[in-house]
C-alpha angles and dihedrals in degrees: 000000000000125000096257091058091049090050091050091050091049092048091050092049092047091050092049091049090050090050092051091047093051092047091050091049093048094050098041116121093236092066097047096091094047093048092048090053091048091049090058095054096093091054098050117103121224 
């Protein structure tokens, strides 16, 4: 295995780990209230 292949594998694994971390953060219970408030912003009247 040459070094470019190893770098590609590492980049793929790092990207997948970042995706899993972002998904866990987005669906965590602590963020639910904040996201619900942000979802209502377009419907609020000035």
